[in-house]
C-alpha positions as CSV (number, residue, x, y, z in Angstrom):
1,X,-19.9,69.9,-35.7
2,X,-17.3,67.1,-35.5
3,X,-18.1,65.8,-39.0
4,X,-17.7,69.3,-40.5
5,X,-14.2,69.6,-38.8
6,X,-13.2,66.2,-40.2
7,X,-14.4,67.0,-43.7
8,X,-12.7,70.4,-43.7
9,X,-9.4,68.9,-42.5
10,X,-9.6,66.0,-45.0
11,X,-10.2,68.5,-47.8
12,X,-7.0,70.3,-46.9
13,X,-5.0,67.1,-47.4
14,X,-6.7,65.7,-50.4
15,X,-5.8,66.2,-54.1
16,X,-9.5,65.7,-55.0
17,X,-11.2,67.7,-52.2
18,X,-14.5,68.0,-54.0
19,X,-14.9,64.2,-53.7
20,X,-14.6,64.1,-49.9
21,X,-17.7,63.1,-48.1
22,X,-18.2,62.5,-44.4
23,X,-20.9,60.3,-42.9
24,X,-21.8,60.1,-39.2
25,X,-23.7,57.2,-37.7
26,X,-24.8,57.3,-34.1
27,X,-24.3,53.7,-32.8
28,X,-25.7,54.6,-29.3
29,X,-26.0,57.7,-27.2
30,X,-22.3,57.6,-26.2
31,X,-20.7,56.3,-29.4
32,X,-20.6,57.5,-33.0
33,X,-18.8,56.4,-36.1
34,X,-17.5,58.9,-38.7
35,X,-16.6,57.6,-42.1
36,X,-14.5,59.7,-44.5
37,X,-15.0,58.7,-48.1
38,X,-12.2,59.9,-50.4
39,X,-10.7,59.2,-53.9
40,X,-8.5,56.2,-53.8
41,X,-5.3,58.2,-54.1
42,X,-6.4,60.4,-51.2
43,X,-7.1,57.6,-48.8
44,X,-3.4,57.0,-48.2
45,X,-2.8,60.7,-47.7
46,X,-5.6,61.0,-45.1
47,X,-4.2,58.0,-43.3
48,X,-0.6,59.2,-43.6
49,X,2.7,57.4,-43.1
50,X,2.3,54.9,-40.3
51,X,-1.2,56.3,-39.6
52,X,0.2,59.5,-38.3
53,X,-2.3,61.8,-40.1
54,X,-5.5,59.9,-39.1
55,X,-4.2,59.5,-35.6
56,X,-3.8,63.2,-35.3
57,X,-7.4,63.7,-36.5
58,X,-8.5,61.1,-33.9
59,X,-6.6,62.9,-31.1
60,X,-8.3,66.2,-31.9
61,X,-11.7,64.5,-32.1
62,X,-11.2,62.6,-28.9
63,X,-10.8,66.0,-27.1
64,X,-14.5,66.6,-27.9
65,X,-15.5,63.7,-25.6
66,X,-14.8,66.0,-22.6
67,X,-17.5,68.3,-23.9
68,X,-20.3,66.0,-25.1
69,X,-19.4,62.6,-23.6
70,X,-19.5,60.9,-27.0
71,X,-16.7,58.6,-28.2
72,X,-15.9,58.5,-31.9
73,X,-14.5,55.9,-34.3
74,X,-13.1,57.4,-37.5
75,X,-12.7,55.3,-40.6
76,X,-11.3,56.2,-44.1
77,X,-12.8,54.4,-47.1
78,X,-12.5,54.9,-50.9
79,X,-15.3,56.7,-52.6
80,X,-16.4,53.5,-54.4
81,X,-17.6,52.1,-51.1
82,X,-19.9,55.1,-50.6
83,X,-23.4,53.7,-50.0
84,X,-25.8,54.8,-52.7
85,X,-28.0,57.7,-51.9
86,X,-31.8,57.1,-51.7
């Protein structure tokens, strides 16, 4: 659910929305990491000036902690760092 919201939001911001991929890794039962992979030119747009855009996304996602007791770390990386698919 969270990763779909993050992906949909990132696609609204990006110039190359078809390249957006979101990966979730559960670190432990109370902590997950969400990585947004985007085209290099879109990484800056998703982060925003002074980090305002990514901080807004983090604020909305942190509200989900009240429901499911899971904390999230959100990272933005260029698409060339996307791990190869098996």
